[in-house]
DOGU-516986 format. One line per 5 residues: number of its first residue (from 1); for each residue x, y, z of N, C-alpha, C. Coordinates in steps of 0.05 Angstrom, whole numbers. Layout:
NUM> X/Y/Z/X/Y/Z/X/Y/Z  ...
This chain:
1> -503/85/-19/-498/118/-6/-465/112/0  -455/153/-4/-431/149/8/-429/158/36  -412/147/49/-412/157/77/-392/177/86  -393/185/103/-372/203/117/-356/199/140  -333/200/141/-319/192/163/-305/223/169
6> -307/219/203/-291/239/213/-261/230/233  -237/247/227/-222/229/240/-203/253/255  -198/242/280/-192/258/300/-156/247/301  -141/265/291/-113/266/300/-99/252/327  -89/235/331/-80/225/356/-57/237/366
11> -40/235/389/-23/244/391/-3/222/381  27/225/375/46/209/373/72/225/368  88/206/368/118/203/365/123/209/342  109/206/321/119/194/294/130/234/291  119/251/296/139/280/282/157/280/299
16> 162/272/325/185/273/327/215/252/323  202/241/314/221/218/298/229/222/267  214/237/254/215/246/239/230/277/235  237/292/252/253/311/258/279/305/268  281/283/279/314/270/280/327/253/266
21> 352/254/263/361/235/248/361/209/252  365/200/269/342/171/272/326/174/288  299/175/283/279/177/314/277/144/332  259/153/348/256/125/362/238/108/346  232/91/343/216/74/330/207/44/353
26> 172/43/340/156/21/363/176/-10/352  165/-15/380/183/-47/374/160/-55/352  183/-72/332/167/-90/304/147/-116/323  125/-119/313/101/-143/324/102/-152/291  116/-179/303/113/-198/274/90/-215/281
31> 68/-216/255/40/-226/257/45/-251/248  31/-281/249/41/-296/239/28/-296/206  38/-301/193/36/-307/156/17/-326/153  -15/-324/141/-27/-330/133/-27/-350/107  -29/-374/101/-24/-380/72/-39/-364/42
36> -20/-356/30/-41/-344/5/-62/-351/-5  -90/-343/-12/-110/-339/-24/-110/-352/-49  -111/-377/-57/-107/-398/-78/-136/-379/-92  -159/-383/-93/-176/-380/-107/-186/-353/-102  -197/-334/-127/-210/-306/-123/-232/-316/-110
41> -247/-294/-89/-270/-299/-81/-295/-290/-95  -317/-288/-89/-347/-291/-112/-349/-261/-118  -352/-256/-145/-357/-229/-154/-378/-215/-137  -369/-192/-125/-385/-176/-111/-403/-158/-133  -423/-153/-141/-429/-140/-161/-434/-103/-154
46> -436/-105/-136/-437/-76/-117/-412/-54/-115  -390/-85/-105/-361/-75/-99/-364/-60/-69  -340/-38/-61/-332/-30/-40/-348/-9/-32  -345/13/-17/-364/46/-13/-337/55/-6  -334/74/-17/-314/99/-24/-325/118/-14
51> -308/138/14/-321/155/20/-310/170/7  -297/177/-14/-300/201/-26/-281/189/-62  -285/199/-82/-274/185/-107/-252/184/-113  -239/165/-117/-212/155/-123/-208/172/-147  -173/182/-146/-170/199/-181/-155/176/-191
56> -142/158/-180/-140/137/-196/-150/111/-202  -164/97/-186/-170/75/-197/-200/76/-200  -218/74/-231/-246/77/-238/-255/54/-228  -289/58/-229/-304/38/-212/-298/0/-220  -287/2/-246/-290/-31/-260/-259/-37/-246
61> -236/-23/-232/-210/-26/-232/-213/-35/-190  -243/-19/-181/-242/-20/-156/-259/-45/-150  -265/-54/-169/-298/-81/-160/-267/-103/-164  -250/-103/-190/-241/-123/-192/-217/-128/-166  -203/-98/-152/-184/-109/-129/-201/-118/-112
66> -235/-117/-107/-246/-122/-83/-242/-148/-74  -251/-163/-102/-241/-193/-107/-213/-208/-99  -204/-196/-99/-166/-199/-84/-166/-199/-55  -172/-182/-35/-183/-167/-18/-183/-185/4  -173/-190/27/-173/-208/45/-207/-210/54
71> -226/-234/57/-242/-230/77/-250/-212/92  -233/-203/116/-244/-192/139/-248/-170/133  -240/-166/107/-246/-123/87/-269/-124/83  -277/-151/69/-305/-153/52/-325/-138/70  -335/-108/59/-359/-99/69/-344/-64/83
76> -314/-72/85/-313/-46/101/-308/-25/78  -316/-2/86/-320/26/72/-285/30/63  -281/41/49/-256/50/40/-253/82/43  -238/91/61/-228/134/71/-195/135/57  -207/156/49/-168/161/45/-163/175/61
81> -137/161/70/-132/175/89/-102/188/70  -91/184/54/-76/205/37/-79/208/4  -72/218/-5/-71/232/-28/-51/258/-39  -37/251/-54/-19/267/-63/-26/300/-70  -55/294/-87/-66/320/-93/-76/335/-69
86> -86/329/-48/-77/335/-29/-60/348/-13  -43/328/1/-26/320/26/2/325/9  1/323/-8/30/335/-29/45/311/-33  72/314/-49/94/297/-37/110/287/-28  102/270/-13/121/266/13/109/246/29
91> 137/228/31/137/207/41/126/214/80  142/222/83/134/242/113/111/242/111  101/265/91/64/266/89/52/244/103  57/214/86/39/197/91/43/185/109  70/184/122/67/171/152/54/194/178
96> 53/212/172/39/230/177/8/224/185  0/220/165/-29/218/153/-44/190/158  -21/172/168/-23/148/177/-30/153/201  -21/158/219/-19/166/244/-58/157/255  -55/132/282/-83/134/290/-102/108/275
101> -89/103/251/-97/83/238/-67/48/240  -93/24/241/-75/3/249/-76/-6/225  -87/-1/202/-91/-18/179/-117/-30/170  -113/-49/150/-102/-60/137/-109/-31/106  -79/-29/81/-87/3/72/-81/-16/45
106> -89/5/19/-89/-6/0/-75/17/-17  -53/18/-34/-30/38/-41/-38/29/-72  -46/59/-77/-48/49/-104/-37/83/-118  -35/73/-144/-17/100/-158/-13/93/-192  -15/120/-201/-15/118/-229/11/134/-230
111> 24/123/-249/53/143/-267/52/156/-283  76/175/-295/77/187/-315/74/174/-343  72/148/-351/60/135/-367/36/132/-366  29/131/-343/-6/122/-347/-13/95/-330  11/85/-318/8/59/-309/-2/54/-283
116> -30/31/-284/-41/36/-257/-23/15/-232  -17/11/-221/-7/-10/-196/-2/-1/-162  -5/-22/-160/9/-11/-127/6/-37/-103  -1/-42/-80/6/-54/-64/-16/-57/-41  -31/-80/-21/-42/-78/-9/-27/-98/12
121> -26/-71/42/-17/-84/67/-34/-91/80  -26/-104/92/-44/-128/123/-36/-102/150  -21/-90/146/-13/-65/166/-19/-33/157  -13/-16/166/-11/13/166/11/21/150  23/36/141/41/35/131/49/70/153
126> 80/52/162/90/71/192/119/68/180  137/86/204/164/79/198/169/51/215  189/41/205/205/13/216/230/0/225  244/-1/230/264/-17/226/272/-39/212  248/-52/216/254/-69/209/234/-81/183
131> 228/-92/165/205/-111/157/186/-114/161  158/-119/166/132/-121/183/114/-131/165  90/-139/174/68/-142/151/73/-175/161  44/-184/144/31/-214/148/31/-227/115  24/-245/108/30/-258/84/-4/-250/61
136> -22/-232/69/-44/-222/70/-31/-205/45  -6/-188/51/1/-167/34/9/-175/7  7/-162/-18/6/-170/-42/11/-143/-57  29/-148/-77/29/-128/-99/7/-136/-128  0/-109/-146/-16/-116/-167/-3/-98/-188
141> -18/-98/-211/-14/-87/-234/-41/-81/-256  -44/-64/-261/-69/-54/-287/-51/-60/-320  -39/-78/-328/-24/-73/-356/-33/-83/-371  -67/-77/-390/-85/-71/-373/-105/-81/-348  -95/-109/-364/-118/-125/-347/-99/-125/-310
146> -120/-135/-296/-109/-140/-264/-101/-159/-265  -69/-163/-259/-49/-183/-242/-50/-174/-213  -48/-196/-199/-40/-200/-171/-24/-224/-165  -3/-204/-149/17/-220/-144/27/-231/-109  12/-251/-96/14/-259/-69/39/-275/-61
151> 33/-270/-30/57/-279/-18/69/-318/-27  94/-318/-36/104/-343/-46/108/-355/-22  123/-346/5/123/-355/27/149/-355/32  172/-354/11/196/-349/17/212/-342/27  202/-304/36/216/-296/58/195/-280/65
156> 194/-267/76/173/-247/96/179/-216/96  185/-215/79/199/-187/67/182/-166/60  152/-158/75/134/-152/70/134/-126/57  136/-111/88/139/-71/80/159/-67/93  180/-36/84/192/-27/114/188/0/101
161> 183/15/121/194/47/120/208/59/131  224/74/123/241/91/135/237/125/126  259/136/128/246/171/123/252/177/100  271/155/86/278/174/62/272/146/37  253/130/54/247/112/27/218/87/33
166> 202/79/11/182/62/30/187/37/6  183/7/18/196/-8/4/175/-38/16  167/-52/-13/152/-81/0/160/-93/-21  162/-120/-1/177/-139/-25/205/-142/-26  213/-164/-27/245/-153/-31/254/-190/-34
171> 286/-185/-44/297/-203/-52/328/-204/-66  345/-221/-59/371/-207/-78/373/-177/-89  375/-160/-69/380/-140/-73/357/-123/-79  333/-137/-89/312/-125/-105/290/-112/-90  278/-96/-102/247/-90/-79/222/-90/-107
176> 209/-103/-104/184/-104/-123/169/-87/-116  171/-65/-93/162/-38/-99/167/-18/-80  183/5/-100/209/21/-75/193/48/-74  187/71/-66/181/92/-79/196/113/-51  218/129/-66/236/148/-54/220/176/-36
181> 236/189/-16/220/199/2/209/229/-14  207/235/-35/191/260/-43/165/248/-62  157/207/-54/142/197/-65/134/213/-101  157/217/-115/154/218/-141/172/207/-155  202/198/-149/213/166/-159/201/141/-143
186> 209/132/-166/212/102/-157/212/73/-170  212/52/-167/224/26/-178/213/7/-171  204/-19/-186/192/-35/-187/219/-70/-200  220/-87/-184/243/-108/-196/229/-132/-183  220/-154/-208/224/-175/-192/231/-189/-159
191> 214/-197/-150/220/-208/-115/222/-230/-107  231/-239/-93/230/-268/-85/195/-270/-72  200/-240/-50/171/-245/-37/150/-252/-52  141/-238/-75/120/-237/-81/124/-255/-113  146/-263/-124/149/-266/-151/140/-257/-177
196> 140/-233/-159/124/-209/-182/138/-200/-209  125/-184/-223/131/-178/-248/136/-151/-242  154/-139/-260/150/-112/-255/129/-95/-259  125/-79/-234/89/-70/-251/99/-45/-262  108/-29/-265/111/-7/-286/117/-23/-324
201> 115/-2/-329/121/-10/-357/150/-9/-362  170/2/-345/198/7/-339/207/2/-305  226/-4/-312/230/-8/-277/239/12/-270  241/31/-274/236/58/-258/227/79/-270  211/85/-245/187/109/-258/181/124/-238
206> 161/152/-251/164/172/-241/127/176/-233  126/189/-209/94/176/-192/81/199/-208  53/199/-208/42/225/-215/19/228/-200  3/213/-196/-11/204/-170/-19/178/-153  -14/184/-128/-17/169/-101/-32/171/-83
211> -49/146/-79/-64/153/-61/-58/121/-31  -64/131/-9/-72/112/3/-94/104/23  -112/86/16/-139/78/23/-137/64/58  -143/70/70/-156/46/98/-177/33/96  -183/9/98/-204/-3/96/-209/-15/120
216> -219/-9/137/-226/-10/162/-247/12/170
């Protein structure tokens, strides 16, 4: 049975940060990075409950992804905090919709070629002066079978959000996944953080649909 959630927007300084050339951001919190999960969890025939239907993932993809999520989010419903079809193609809108959420977040997207891929972040997507997150963070791609790229332990460049781009995973000047401020153009390159393959069919892609699900 699908539940229904109501959100109350909390007062925040994010709007002020977005309107300034360089807004003030909160101090970074570096959480201890746990060891990567080496074995998939037992298959859950039911899968997680979504508050509303996804425009990107089907039931099969949702079940497959749920097997690789940290045990602490198992059983939590997925609530749609942001989607481009409803909230528009804007990274600033994504930050605003993340207000009041602490995470974790599953970011999923489909590009103009029909490729589905994304990332799991152990913390909410937000503006930040530096990289943040924990070793629970991972990248994934359906090509068409699910491939999950876990933290390698070589660096802690998990997530970084500024006014013009969102980056996940880095190394040697390349990002595992990055999105521009319009949430329209993006890129994916192999990076040391996740030792990932290119998530899309090409290193540069255009986004057709993007969703951010809060798993708490």
